[in-house]
C-alpha positions as CSV (number, residue, x, y, z in Angstrom):
1,M,16.8,8.7,-39.0
2,W,13.5,8.5,-38.1
3,C,14.1,6.7,-34.8
4,W,16.9,8.8,-33.9
5,I,15.1,11.5,-33.8
6,F,12.0,9.6,-32.2
7,W,14.4,9.3,-28.8
8,R,15.8,13.2,-29.4
9,V,12.5,14.4,-28.6
10,D,11.4,11.9,-25.8
11,F,14.4,13.1,-23.9
12,T,13.6,16.3,-24.0
13,R,9.8,16.4,-23.3
14,R,11.5,13.8,-20.0
15,S,13.6,16.2,-19.1
16,E,11.5,19.4,-18.6
17,T,8.9,17.3,-16.7
18,V,7.6,18.7,-13.0
19,Q,6.4,15.9,-10.4
20,A,3.3,16.9,-9.9
21,L,3.1,17.2,-6.6
22,S,6.5,18.9,-6.7
23,H,5.4,22.1,-4.8
24,L,4.7,20.3,-2.1
25,K,6.0,20.1,1.5
26,V,5.3,17.0,4.2
27,L,5.8,16.4,7.4
28,D,5.7,13.1,7.8
29,L,5.4,12.1,11.6
30,T,4.8,8.6,11.2
31,R,5.9,5.1,11.6
32,V,5.2,2.1,11.0
33,V,3.2,1.3,8.2
34,A,-0.4,3.2,7.4
35,G,1.1,6.6,7.8
36,P,4.0,6.3,5.9
37,W,2.6,4.3,3.2
38,C,0.6,7.7,2.5
39,A,4.0,10.1,3.5
40,Q,5.8,7.7,0.6
41,T,2.6,7.8,-2.1
42,L,2.7,12.0,-1.6
43,A,7.1,11.8,-2.1
44,D,6.4,9.1,-5.1
45,L,4.2,12.3,-6.7
46,G,7.2,14.3,-6.3
47,A,6.4,16.0,-3.0
48,D,9.7,17.0,-0.1
49,V,8.7,14.8,2.4
50,I,10.9,14.9,5.4
51,K,10.9,11.9,7.8
52,I,11.0,12.4,11.7
53,E,13.0,9.9,13.7
54,R,14.2,9.2,16.9
55,P,17.4,9.6,16.9
56,G,19.6,6.4,17.5
57,V,16.3,4.6,17.3
58,G,13.9,5.5,13.9
59,D,11.2,4.1,12.8
60,D,9.8,1.0,13.9
61,T,10.1,-0.5,10.6
62,R,13.8,-0.5,11.0
63,R,14.8,-3.4,13.0
64,A,12.1,-5.8,10.8
65,G,14.8,-8.1,8.3
66,P,15.3,-8.9,6.3
67,F,18.4,-5.8,6.2
68,V,20.3,-3.9,3.8
69,T,24.1,-5.6,4.3
70,D,26.4,-2.0,2.7
71,A,29.4,-2.2,0.8
72,K,31.3,-3.3,3.1
73,G,29.9,-5.9,4.0
74,Q,28.3,-4.5,7.0
75,R,24.5,-4.9,8.0
76,T,23.1,-1.6,8.4
77,N,20.1,-0.9,9.9
78,D,17.8,-0.1,7.1
79,S,15.2,-3.4,6.1
80,A,13.3,-4.1,3.6
81,F,10.2,-3.7,5.5
82,F,11.2,0.3,6.2
83,L,12.2,0.5,2.5
84,G,9.2,-0.4,0.7
85,C,7.7,2.5,2.6
86,N,9.7,5.2,2.9
87,R,11.2,5.9,-1.0
88,G,11.6,9.5,-2.0
89,K,12.2,10.3,2.2
90,R,14.3,12.9,4.0
91,S,15.4,11.6,6.7
92,V,15.6,13.9,9.9
93,T,16.7,13.1,13.3
94,V,15.1,14.7,16.1
95,D,14.1,13.8,20.1
96,L,10.8,15.8,20.1
97,T,10.1,14.9,23.4
98,T,12.3,18.0,24.9
99,D,11.3,21.6,24.3
100,R,14.2,22.8,21.5
101,G,13.9,19.2,19.9
102,A,9.5,19.8,19.6
103,A,10.7,23.8,18.9
104,L,12.1,22.4,15.9
105,V,10.0,19.9,14.4
106,R,6.9,22.8,14.5
107,E,9.8,25.4,13.3
108,L,9.2,22.4,9.9
109,A,5.7,22.0,10.6
110,L,5.1,25.8,10.1
111,A,7.4,26.2,7.0
112,S,5.1,22.5,5.3
113,D,2.0,22.3,3.5
114,V,1.0,19.1,5.0
115,V,1.7,17.6,9.1
116,I,0.8,13.5,8.5
117,E,0.6,11.9,11.9
118,N,0.2,8.5,13.6
119,F,0.3,9.2,17.8
120,K,-2.3,8.1,20.0
121,V,-4.9,10.5,20.4
122,G,-3.6,13.7,22.1
123,T,-0.3,13.1,22.8
124,L,1.3,16.3,20.4
125,A,-1.1,18.8,21.4
126,A,1.9,18.4,25.0
127,Y,4.4,19.4,22.1
128,G,2.6,22.3,20.8
129,L,2.4,20.1,17.3
130,D,-1.2,19.0,17.5
131,Y,-3.4,21.0,14.7
132,D,-5.1,23.2,17.0
133,A,-1.8,24.9,18.0
134,L,-0.4,25.0,14.3
135,K,-3.5,26.2,12.0
136,V,-3.6,29.5,14.6
137,L,-0.1,30.2,12.9
138,H,-0.9,29.1,9.5
139,P,-4.1,28.2,9.0
140,G,-3.4,26.5,5.5
141,L,-2.6,23.7,7.5
142,V,-3.5,20.2,5.7
143,Y,-3.1,18.0,9.3
144,C,-4.0,14.2,8.7
145,S,-4.5,12.1,12.2
146,V,-3.6,8.6,11.3
147,T,-5.4,5.8,14.4
148,G,-6.7,3.0,14.4
149,F,-10.6,3.9,15.9
150,G,-10.1,8.0,14.7
151,Q,-10.7,10.7,16.9
152,D,-13.1,10.6,19.5
153,G,-15.3,7.7,20.3
154,P,-15.2,4.9,22.7
155,Y,-12.1,3.6,21.2
156,A,-9.8,6.4,20.2
157,N,-7.1,6.0,23.1
158,R,-6.9,2.1,21.7
159,A,-3.0,1.3,20.8
160,A,-3.9,-0.5,16.7
161,Y,-2.4,-3.0,14.8
162,D,-3.1,-3.9,11.0
163,S,-3.8,-7.4,12.6
164,V,-6.6,-5.6,15.1
165,L,-8.4,-4.1,12.3
166,Q,-8.5,-6.6,10.1
167,A,-9.9,-9.5,13.2
168,M,-12.3,-6.5,14.0
169,G,-13.3,-5.3,11.2
170,G,-14.7,-7.3,9.7
171,L,-12.2,-8.9,6.9
172,M,-10.3,-12.2,9.0
173,S,-15.0,-13.2,9.3
174,T,-14.7,-13.6,5.8
175,C,-11.1,-14.8,5.0
176,G,-9.4,-18.2,5.5
177,V,-11.1,-21.8,5.3
178,P,-15.0,-22.9,5.4
179,D,-16.6,-24.5,8.5
180,G,-16.7,-28.0,8.8
181,E,-13.4,-27.9,6.1
182,P,-9.6,-29.5,6.5
183,G,-8.1,-26.2,8.3
184,A,-11.6,-24.0,8.9
185,G,-11.4,-20.6,10.3
186,P,-10.4,-16.8,10.0
187,M,-7.0,-16.0,7.9
188,R,-5.6,-12.3,8.2
189,S,-4.0,-11.2,5.0
190,A,-0.2,-11.8,5.1
191,L,-0.1,-8.5,3.9
192,P,-1.2,-5.6,6.0
193,I,-3.5,-4.6,3.9
194,T,-5.6,-2.3,6.3
195,D,-2.2,-0.4,6.7
196,I,-1.3,0.6,3.1
197,V,-5.5,1.1,2.6
198,T,-5.4,3.4,5.2
199,G,-1.9,4.9,3.7
200,L,-3.8,5.0,0.1
201,Y,-7.1,6.8,1.1
202,A,-4.5,9.2,3.5
203,T,-2.9,10.2,0.5
204,I,-6.8,11.1,-1.4
205,S,-7.9,12.7,1.6
206,I,-5.2,15.0,1.4
207,M,-5.1,15.5,-2.2
208,A,-8.8,16.4,-1.7
209,A,-8.4,18.8,1.2
210,L,-5.1,20.7,-0.7
211,T,-7.6,21.1,-3.7
212,Q,-9.8,22.5,-1.9
213,R,-7.6,24.8,0.3
214,S,-6.2,26.9,-3.6
215,T,-9.6,27.7,-3.4
216,T,-10.3,28.3,0.3
217,G,-6.7,29.3,1.7
218,R,-8.2,27.4,4.7
219,G,-6.8,23.7,5.7
220,Q,-7.8,21.3,7.4
221,H,-7.7,18.4,10.0
222,I,-8.2,15.2,8.8
223,D,-8.9,11.9,10.7
224,M,-8.5,9.5,9.2
225,A,-9.3,6.0,11.3
226,M,-7.9,2.0,9.9
227,L,-11.4,1.0,11.8
228,D,-13.8,2.5,9.6
229,V,-11.3,2.4,5.5
230,T,-11.6,-1.0,7.6
231,A,-15.3,-1.5,7.2
232,A,-15.7,0.7,3.7
233,L,-13.0,-2.0,2.5
234,N,-15.9,-5.1,3.1
235,A,-17.5,-3.4,-0.1
236,H,-20.6,-6.3,-1.2
237,L,-20.9,-8.3,1.7
238,A,-21.3,-5.6,3.6
239,L,-24.1,-3.7,2.0
240,S,-25.5,-7.8,1.4
241,Y,-26.0,-8.3,5.0
242,L,-27.0,-4.4,5.5
243,M,-30.0,-5.2,3.1
244,T,-30.8,-8.7,4.4
245,G,-29.8,-9.1,7.8
246,V,-27.5,-12.6,6.7
247,V,-24.2,-12.5,8.2
248,P,-21.5,-13.8,4.6
249,T,-19.4,-16.7,5.2
250,R,-15.6,-17.9,5.0
251,Q,-15.3,-18.9,1.3
252,G,-12.2,-20.1,1.4
253,N,-11.0,-20.0,-2.4
254,L,-14.1,-19.8,-3.7
255,N,-15.5,-16.1,-5.4
256,P,-18.7,-15.5,-3.4
257,I,-20.9,-14.0,-7.2
258,T,-19.8,-16.3,-9.9
259,A,-19.2,-19.8,-10.4
260,P,-16.6,-21.1,-11.4
261,S,-14.0,-19.3,-10.4
262,E,-12.0,-20.5,-7.9
263,V,-8.6,-22.4,-7.3
264,F,-8.2,-25.7,-9.7
265,L,-4.8,-28.4,-9.7
266,A,-3.6,-29.5,-12.5
267,V,-0.9,-31.9,-13.0
268,D,2.0,-29.7,-11.7
269,G,0.3,-27.2,-9.6
270,H,-2.5,-24.8,-8.5
271,F,-4.4,-22.2,-11.1
272,S,-7.0,-19.8,-10.9
273,M,-9.8,-20.0,-13.7
274,S,-13.8,-18.0,-13.5
275,A,-15.7,-18.0,-16.3
276,G,-17.6,-14.5,-15.3
277,N,-21.1,-15.5,-17.5
278,D,-22.6,-18.0,-19.5
279,S,-20.7,-17.4,-22.5
280,Q,-17.3,-17.9,-21.3
281,F,-18.4,-20.4,-19.5
282,L,-19.5,-22.5,-22.6
283,V,-16.0,-21.4,-23.8
284,M,-14.0,-22.6,-21.1
285,L,-16.0,-26.7,-21.5
286,S,-14.5,-26.8,-24.8
287,V,-11.2,-25.9,-23.8
288,L,-11.4,-28.7,-21.2
289,G,-12.8,-30.9,-23.7
290,L,-15.9,-31.2,-22.2
291,D,-19.4,-32.1,-23.1
292,P,-20.8,-28.5,-23.7
293,A,-24.0,-29.9,-22.8
294,I,-23.1,-30.1,-19.2
295,A,-23.4,-25.9,-19.8
296,H,-27.1,-27.2,-20.2
297,E,-28.0,-29.1,-17.0
298,P,-30.1,-27.2,-14.8
299,R,-27.8,-27.4,-12.8
300,F,-25.2,-25.2,-14.1
301,A,-27.6,-23.4,-16.6
302,S,-27.0,-20.0,-15.3
303,N,-24.6,-18.5,-12.6
304,V,-27.3,-18.6,-10.0
305,E,-27.2,-22.7,-10.2
306,R,-23.7,-22.8,-10.3
307,M,-23.1,-21.2,-7.2
308,R,-25.6,-23.6,-5.5
309,H,-24.3,-26.4,-7.5
310,R,-20.2,-25.6,-7.1
311,A,-19.4,-28.5,-5.7
312,Q,-20.8,-30.3,-7.9
313,L,-19.4,-28.7,-10.4
314,H,-15.8,-28.3,-8.9
315,E,-15.6,-31.7,-9.1
316,I,-16.1,-31.8,-12.6
317,L,-14.2,-29.8,-13.6
318,Q,-11.1,-30.7,-11.6
319,A,-11.4,-33.8,-13.6
320,A,-10.4,-32.5,-16.2
321,T,-7.3,-29.7,-15.1
322,L,-6.0,-33.3,-13.8
323,G,-5.1,-34.4,-17.1
324,A,-2.9,-31.2,-18.3
325,P,0.5,-28.6,-16.6
326,V,-0.7,-25.3,-15.4
327,A,0.9,-23.6,-18.1
328,H,-1.3,-25.7,-20.8
329,W,-4.4,-24.4,-19.4
330,I,-3.5,-21.0,-18.8
331,D,-1.9,-20.4,-22.3
332,R,-5.1,-22.5,-24.4
333,L,-7.8,-21.0,-21.4
334,S,-6.0,-17.2,-22.3
335,E,-5.7,-17.7,-26.2
336,R,-9.7,-18.1,-25.9
337,G,-10.5,-15.1,-23.1
338,V,-11.3,-17.4,-20.2
339,P,-10.0,-15.5,-17.5
340,C,-7.0,-17.2,-15.7
341,A,-2.6,-17.2,-13.7
342,P,-1.1,-19.4,-12.1
343,I,-0.9,-19.0,-8.4
344,N,2.7,-17.3,-8.6
345,D,4.5,-17.6,-5.3
346,M,6.9,-14.3,-5.7
347,R,10.4,-16.4,-7.8
348,Q,7.7,-16.8,-10.3
349,L,5.9,-13.5,-9.7
350,F,9.2,-11.1,-10.7
351,A,10.0,-14.2,-13.3
352,D,7.0,-13.3,-15.4
353,P,7.9,-12.5,-19.3
354,Q,4.5,-9.3,-18.4
355,V,5.4,-8.1,-15.6
356,K,9.3,-8.1,-16.9
357,H,8.4,-6.0,-19.6
358,R,6.2,-3.4,-17.0
359,G,9.3,-2.4,-14.9
360,L,7.8,-3.8,-12.1
361,V,11.3,-3.7,-10.1
362,L,13.9,-1.1,-9.8
363,R,17.1,-0.5,-8.5
364,V,18.6,2.4,-7.2
365,P,21.7,4.3,-5.1
366,H,21.4,3.9,-1.6
367,A,23.5,5.8,1.6
368,S,25.2,2.6,2.5
369,G,26.9,2.4,-1.2
370,V,25.1,-0.6,-3.0
371,D,22.3,-0.7,-5.0
372,V,19.0,-1.6,-3.4
373,P,15.9,-3.0,-4.9
374,T,12.6,-1.2,-5.4
375,L,9.3,-1.4,-6.4
376,R,7.9,0.3,-9.1
377,S,4.8,3.0,-8.0
378,P,1.7,2.0,-10.1
379,L,1.4,5.8,-10.3
380,N,2.1,6.3,-14.3
381,L,2.4,9.9,-16.0
382,P,3.8,10.2,-18.4
383,D,3.7,13.6,-18.3
384,S,5.0,13.9,-14.4
385,P,6.5,11.0,-14.1
386,V,7.4,9.1,-10.4
387,E,11.4,9.7,-10.1
388,Y,12.6,6.7,-7.3
389,R,14.9,7.5,-4.5
390,A,15.7,4.5,-2.0
391,A,14.7,5.3,1.3
392,P,16.8,7.9,3.8
393,S,19.7,6.0,6.0
394,L,18.8,7.2,9.7
395,G,19.3,10.7,10.4
396,Q,21.0,11.1,6.8
397,H,19.4,14.0,5.5
398,T,19.6,16.5,9.5
399,D,21.8,19.0,8.5
400,E,21.0,20.0,5.6
401,V,17.4,20.0,5.9
402,L,18.0,21.9,9.8
403,H,20.2,24.5,7.6
404,D,17.9,24.8,4.6
405,R,14.7,24.5,6.4
406,L,15.5,26.2,9.6
407,G,18.5,28.2,8.6
408,L,20.9,26.6,11.4
409,S,24.4,26.3,11.0
410,A,26.6,24.2,11.6
411,Q,27.8,25.0,14.5
412,D,24.4,25.3,15.7
413,I,23.5,21.8,14.2
414,E,26.7,20.9,16.4
415,V,25.3,22.0,19.6
416,L,22.3,19.9,18.9
417,R,23.8,17.2,18.0
418,R,25.8,17.7,21.5
419,D,22.7,18.3,23.2
420,R,21.3,15.0,22.3
421,I,18.3,16.8,20.1
422,V,19.1,15.6,17.0
């Protein structure tokens, strides 16, 4: 009986919840990653996000496989890349390079709370879709421009991709194998990390602007530059340089502020292990079956000294870790509170019991007639939970949006389609 009451109450509570941003209307004029990631985060939180795409073409990422196979076994133009950045949106195809298409998009913008765009600086002014043109008719509009280098400055008109910003912004100079070792050289992250974090910063900025609008009634133009974000990502490494003038170098898998904290080899593979303080170092030695007197040797007695002699320390620890499998060390180190983890590939990640427990993989219905995978958002809001909808197929919602938002009839829309406006 108690179990039945619990589930009944829980169901009632969830059925009455409203997503945090369900009152917001967002127009997404972005493509690839940074802008779409921002709009997807807003959609996860309940915003009604309308994504404008080019008729017959769509977002660039639609052409980067692998692709969804529909219920008939045919390949669609919905790729894993596109699905990963456009969850929960509605897709409308409009050719905004035409006068009528631009007018439609302007109407949608004026009916929105937020516009997000990542066109080259100045491009949208030709279509009356720049902030200065829209704010005259919609002073409360929050308008976010996502670019590589910002709205002004000597590089404002340069094209940019994530890899370009990882290079220019300092990240690649601190990632990769150190000079003098095999394979030395700068290394980019496998993920478009500057794109993704720019998208998150854009989301934060939009939420701040909306909060201020609730007081002032005025929107604002957010200038979100990937260069600014990448510089900020350097965090303590940047501040260390600014304080000392010493340029940070590549450390490979070494933690630049703690030792030991790196990758070790076990009998059947690699794992990561760290000791953040002297007491953890003592416990680590105990688990590895090493003499605790090592911790009192002058070269290892403090983190500063361990950093200075980390190559020697690594050799000692490595000799011990080679004596057993990864799982052996993870179990025993974890039991004693020493931070550690196996180095998982994607197969191992999604087979991990904690990942399974957290429900990080979901399957959602897709317009192609099949269920597709998606990753659960890390945003856990029990009173306004994320609701999951697959990324849209190209133009999936064109008719309903033009009818519901702009009041166009089926005949109006058919004329637009005949003229290749939508």
